[in-house]
C-alpha positions in Angstrom: 118.9 120.1 89.3 116.4 121.4 86.9 117.7 120.7 83.5 116.7 117.7 82.7 113.1 116.6 81.8 113.7 113.5 80.7 115.3 110.9 82.0 116.5 108.1 81.1 113.9 104.2 82.0 117.3 103.0 83.3 118.1 106.3 86.2 114.1 105.4 87.5 115.2 102.1 88.0 118.4 102.8 89.3 115.9 105.2 91.5 113.8 101.6 92.2 116.0 99.9 92.9 117.9 102.7 95.5 114.6 103.0 97.2 114.1 99.0 97.9 117.3 98.5 98.4 116.6 101.5 101.5 113.2 99.6 103.0 114.2 95.6 102.5 116.0 95.5 105.8 117.1 92.4 107.3 114.0 91.4 109.5 114.6 91.2 113.8 115.9 87.7 115.5 112.9 89.2 118.4 111.2 91.4 120.1 114.9 93.4 121.7 115.8 93.9 118.2 112.2 95.0 116.8 113.4 98.8 118.5 116.4 99.4 116.8 114.8 98.1 113.3 112.0 99.6 112.8 114.2 102.9 114.3 116.4 101.7 111.3 113.3 101.9 108.7 111.6 104.3 109.5 114.5 107.0 108.8 115.4 105.1 105.3 112.1 105.3 104.6 112.5 108.8 105.8 115.7 108.7 103.4 114.0 107.3 100.5 111.1 109.9 100.6 113.2 113.2 100.3 114.9 111.7 97.7 111.4 110.9 95.7 109.8 113.8 96.6 113.3 115.7 95.0 112.4 114.4 91.8 108.5 114.2 91.7 108.8 117.4 93.4 111.7 119.5 92.8 113.1 117.7 89.3 116.2 116.1 90.5 117.5 113.5 88.6 116.8 110.2 89.8 120.7 109.6 89.4 121.9 111.9 91.4 119.0 110.9 93.8 119.6 107.9 94.1 122.9 108.5 94.6 122.0 110.5 97.5 119.1 108.3 98.9 122.9 105.3 98.6 124.6 107.7 100.7 121.9 108.8 103.8 121.5 104.4 103.5 125.6 104.0 104.1 126.1 107.0 106.3 123.1 104.7 108.6 123.4 101.2 108.1 121.3 98.9 109.0 123.5 97.4 111.4 123.3 97.8 115.0 120.7 94.6 116.3 120.1 90.4 115.3 118.4 89.6 112.1 116.6 86.8 111.7 118.7 83.7 111.2 121.1 85.0 113.8 122.1 83.1 117.3 119.0 83.3 118.7 116.6 80.0 117.0 113.7 79.7 119.5 110.9 82.6 120.3 108.6 81.8 123.4 105.2 83.3 123.4 105.4 86.4 124.3 102.4 87.7 127.3 101.5 90.5 128.8 104.0 93.9 128.8 105.6 92.0 126.5 102.4 91.1 124.3 101.7 94.8 123.7 104.7 96.4 123.4 105.1 94.2 120.6 101.6 94.8 118.7 102.4 98.6 119.3 105.7 98.6 116.7 103.4 96.5 114.4 100.7 99.6 114.2 103.9 101.8 113.9 105.0 99.5 110.8 101.9 98.8 109.6 101.2 102.7 109.6 104.1 103.5 107.7 103.7 101.2 105.2 99.6 102.3 104.8 100.8 106.2 104.4 103.7 104.9 101.4 100.6 102.9 100.3 98.2 105.6 100.6 101.3 108.6 98.5 102.6 105.8 96.7 100.4 105.3 93.7 99.3 109.3 92.7 103.6 109.9 93.6 104.6 107.4 90.7 102.0 108.5 88.5 102.5 112.0 88.8 106.3 110.0 88.1 105.9 108.5 85.0 103.4 111.4 83.5 106.6 113.7 84.3 110.1 112.1 83.0 108.4 109.6 80.3 104.6 111.2 79.1 106.2 109.6 75.4 105.4 105.8 77.8 103.6 107.4 80.5 99.7 105.0 80.5 97.9 104.1 83.5 97.8 100.5 83.4 101.9 100.9 84.0 101.8 103.1 87.0 99.0 101.4 87.8 101.4 98.0 88.0 105.1 99.5 89.4 103.2 100.9 92.4 101.2 97.2 92.9 104.5 95.8 92.5 106.2 97.6 94.6 103.7 98.4 97.9 103.6 94.3 96.6 106.7 93.9 97.8 107.1 96.1 101.5 104.0 95.0 102.7 105.6 91.4 102.0 108.7 92.5 102.8 107.7 93.5 106.4 104.9 90.6 106.2 107.4 88.0 106.5 108.8 89.8 109.8 104.8 88.5 111.4 
């Protein structure tokens, strides 16, 4: 997979769409559903990271990496928990141990977002410089990174 030097913008968009598909899963309906949701989300983030690292560090073809990621997502669908808008229509306030569990889960998700926010800008800069040297600008890389991080933060923030 290392023989391609400059993938097309379409291939890169295809890969970014697959990454977004991996991380933009439905929000859990209840605290009890959060554990399954968070496990699925973290597994998908790891699959996305592997695909991105393959492209950025090993020179894998972005189209192949996107197909690989989508195959992994198909093997592990975001199912097995109730989602917002599902059968649970009301939420009661949480106190004590239940509130502590929610805070712990949110910290885990916040940690995943912080790690992605710290790594993603450099990864996007390096990837764009490598695969699109004629079109690379630091501003473009920063804008793409900011857009992806904002979308991820918004998706996860809505769950709260």
